[in-house]
C-alpha positions in Angstrom: 99.2 43.6 152.8 99.3 39.4 154.3 96.2 36.7 153.8 95.8 36.0 157.1 92.9 35.3 159.3 89.4 34.0 158.6 87.2 34.9 156.1 83.7 33.8 154.7 82.5 33.8 150.8 80.2 36.5 149.4 79.3 35.7 145.8 77.8 38.8 143.6 75.3 37.0 140.7 75.9 38.7 137.3 78.7 40.6 138.0 79.1 41.7 134.2 75.2 42.8 133.9 74.3 46.6 134.2 71.9 46.5 137.4 72.0 47.2 140.6 73.9 44.2 142.4 73.9 42.4 146.2 76.2 39.7 147.4 74.8 36.3 148.4 76.7 33.8 150.7 76.9 30.3 149.7 74.7 27.9 151.6 75.9 27.7 155.0 76.9 24.4 157.0 75.0 23.3 159.8 73.2 26.3 160.5 76.4 28.9 159.8 78.6 30.6 157.7 81.9 29.1 158.5 85.1 30.5 158.5 86.8 29.9 155.2 90.9 29.6 154.8 91.0 29.3 150.9 88.7 29.2 148.1 89.9 27.2 144.8 88.7 28.1 141.2 89.3 26.1 138.3 90.3 28.7 135.8 90.0 28.5 131.5 92.0 26.6 129.9 93.0 25.8 126.4 90.7 22.6 126.1 87.4 25.0 126.9 86.6 22.3 129.4 84.3 24.1 132.3 84.5 22.7 135.6 81.2 23.3 137.6 82.6 22.8 140.9 85.0 25.0 143.0 86.5 23.6 146.2 86.7 25.5 149.8 89.0 24.9 152.8 88.5 25.8 156.3 90.8 26.6 158.5 92.9 23.8 160.3 90.6 21.2 158.8 92.4 18.6 156.6 89.7 18.3 153.7 87.8 20.3 151.6 84.1 21.1 150.5 82.9 20.7 147.1 80.9 23.7 146.1 78.5 23.8 142.9 79.1 27.0 141.3 75.8 27.4 139.8 73.6 27.4 142.6 76.4 27.6 145.6 75.6 25.0 147.2 78.3 22.7 149.3 77.2 19.0 147.6 80.3 16.7 149.4 82.7 17.2 152.3 85.7 15.5 151.5 87.8 14.0 154.2 92.0 14.5 153.7 92.6 13.4 157.1 94.4 9.9 156.2 96.4 11.8 154.3 97.9 14.8 156.9 96.7 17.0 154.3 95.5 20.7 154.5 95.3 22.1 151.4 97.6 24.7 150.4 97.2 25.0 146.8 95.0 23.2 144.2 95.5 23.1 140.0 93.2 21.7 137.5 93.2 19.4 134.6 90.7 18.9 132.2 92.3 16.2 130.7 91.2 13.1 132.7 89.4 15.5 134.9 92.0 15.6 137.7 92.9 17.8 141.0 96.3 18.5 142.1 96.5 19.1 145.5 99.8 20.7 147.2 99.0 19.6 151.4 100.9 21.0 154.2 99.9 19.9 158.0 97.5 21.7 160.2 99.0 24.5 162.7 102.6 23.7 162.0 102.1 24.2 158.3 105.0 21.5 157.6 104.7 20.4 153.7 103.2 17.0 153.4 102.8 16.2 149.7 101.0 15.8 146.9 98.1 14.7 146.0 96.1 13.5 143.0 92.5 13.8 143.3 89.9 12.6 140.9 87.3 15.6 139.8 84.1 13.6 139.4 84.6 10.8 142.7 86.8 13.0 144.5 88.6 10.1 145.6 92.2 9.8 145.8 94.1 8.6 143.0 97.5 8.8 144.4 99.9 10.4 147.6 103.4 11.7 147.0 104.5 12.5 150.6 108.0 13.3 149.4 106.7 15.6 146.2 107.3 19.0 148.4 106.0 22.4 146.4 103.9 24.3 144.2 101.7 23.3 141.5 101.2 24.5 138.1 99.4 22.8 135.2 99.9 23.5 131.8 97.1 25.1 130.0 96.7 22.1 127.2 96.7 19.9 130.7 98.9 17.7 129.7 102.2 18.5 131.7 102.3 19.5 135.7 105.1 21.6 136.8 106.2 21.6 140.7 108.2 24.7 142.1 110.0 23.1 145.0 111.8 25.9 146.3 114.5 24.6 148.8 116.9 25.4 151.2 119.9 25.2 148.8 117.9 25.7 145.4 115.2 25.1 143.7 113.9 21.9 141.9 112.2 21.9 138.9 109.7 18.4 138.8 108.1 17.5 135.9 105.0 15.0 135.5 102.8 14.0 132.7 99.1 13.8 132.9 97.8 10.4 131.7 94.6 9.0 132.3 96.2 6.4 135.1 97.5 9.7 137.1 101.0 11.3 136.9 104.0 10.4 135.6 107.2 11.9 136.3 109.2 12.4 133.6 112.6 14.5 135.2 113.6 17.5 137.2 115.5 19.9 136.8 117.9 22.1 139.7 118.7 25.3 139.7 120.6 28.2 141.7 117.9 30.7 140.5 115.7 31.9 143.3 112.0 31.3 141.3 109.6 33.9 141.8 106.6 33.3 139.5 106.3 31.0 136.3 104.2 30.9 133.0 103.6 28.7 130.1 104.5 29.8 126.9 103.3 27.7 123.7 106.2 25.5 122.1 108.1 26.4 119.5 109.4 22.6 119.0 106.0 21.1 119.7 102.5 21.1 120.2 102.4 21.6 124.0 103.7 24.6 126.0 107.2 25.4 127.4 107.9 27.1 130.7 109.3 30.3 131.7 110.3 31.5 135.4 111.2 35.0 136.9 113.5 35.3 139.7 113.3 36.8 142.8 116.6 38.6 143.0 118.2 38.4 140.0 117.5 39.8 136.4 117.3 36.2 134.8 114.3 34.7 133.2 114.6 31.1 132.9 113.3 29.2 130.2 112.3 25.3 130.3 111.8 23.2 127.4 109.3 20.7 129.4 110.0 18.1 126.5 113.8 17.9 126.4 114.4 19.3 130.0 116.7 22.3 127.7 117.8 25.1 130.2 118.2 28.6 128.8 118.6 32.4 130.7 117.0 35.7 129.4 119.1 38.3 130.8 118.9 41.7 131.3 115.2 42.1 132.5 116.5 44.6 135.1 116.4 44.4 139.2 113.1 42.9 140.9 111.2 44.8 143.4 112.1 43.9 147.2 109.9 40.5 147.9 108.8 42.9 151.2 106.9 44.6 149.2 104.9 41.8 147.7 101.2 41.6 149.0 98.7 39.1 150.0 101.3 36.4 149.6 102.0 37.0 145.5 105.8 36.5 143.9 107.4 39.7 144.4 108.1 39.6 140.3 104.8 37.8 138.4 105.7 36.9 134.9 102.6 36.3 132.8 102.4 35.1 128.5 100.2 36.8 126.2 97.9 33.5 125.6 98.1 30.4 122.9 98.3 33.1 120.1 101.2 35.4 121.8 104.1 36.0 121.0 105.0 37.9 124.2 105.4 37.8 127.9 105.7 40.4 130.3 107.3 41.1 134.0 107.7 43.8 136.2 111.1 45.2 137.9 111.0 47.3 140.8 110.5 50.6 139.0 109.4 49.0 134.9 107.7 46.9 133.0 110.0 44.5 130.3 108.4 42.4 127.8 109.8 39.6 126.3 109.8 37.9 123.0 108.7 34.1 123.3 109.8 33.3 120.1 113.0 34.7 120.2 113.6 34.5 124.0 115.0 38.4 124.1 114.1 41.5 125.3 111.6 43.5 123.5 111.1 46.5 125.1 111.2 48.2 128.7 108.6 50.7 129.7 110.2 52.8 132.7 108.5 55.3 134.9 106.7 52.9 137.0 107.0 52.6 140.8 106.8 48.8 142.2 104.0 47.5 139.9 102.7 44.3 141.0 100.2 43.2 138.7 99.6 42.6 135.2 96.4 42.1 133.2 96.8 40.8 129.2 93.6 42.1 127.7 92.4 40.2 124.4 90.4 42.4 121.9 88.2 39.6 120.5 87.2 41.5 116.4 83.5 41.5 115.2 
């Protein structure tokens, strides 16, 4: 139930096709299939920009291997040793082609800040050793939200994505122990706002990413115990229904809550569930 140990990568090509499948490995490094720690893949964003590359990190190595997703070959190694950075999380911005990296120390796992890479040249644009936490990029690639889960509360840091890198806008401190976050189309701008679920409270936090305004949605049920979460996932996921959707869903300990993002109220509760852990929105395309 925990994401630990060493791994290799296996790929099923053309998995959507109805035929007999087999797995392939990416091109080996130095004649061997190396032991993988993390695989970082770019998501589909509003701008429909398609990243052609992913990144692979290896156990206790301060660096990355750039992976061509078309032919499964490593095209470049990126040395992050000067920044004392073992990549823990990565986020991709289609706007200006930036990659945001959460770093930690090898062996100890001590946080060492945030790096920004140029996705074209793989050079480091900026380093912020003091900016600790997990980054999230808005679907329109215009904002980076970093969640710093400290011992005395959580700090939410908002940065704007510009052609010269990331620009600090503001931060918000909260005593809410944040479990997961999702972006929801803003009602007041052409961008997105943030919603965050809680580890141990029946509340959802709303944050306007333009003004910094904060509201609380209450009555969303008790969350599943954190010890029941698996593979490093949050104990209470929250997921929006997409750019044209009006709702979000978040599981509680024994139910699923649907939240209206426009009115910021609970729309309905679906009971009779036991420790729901995953949420998937399915979009139907009308022909």
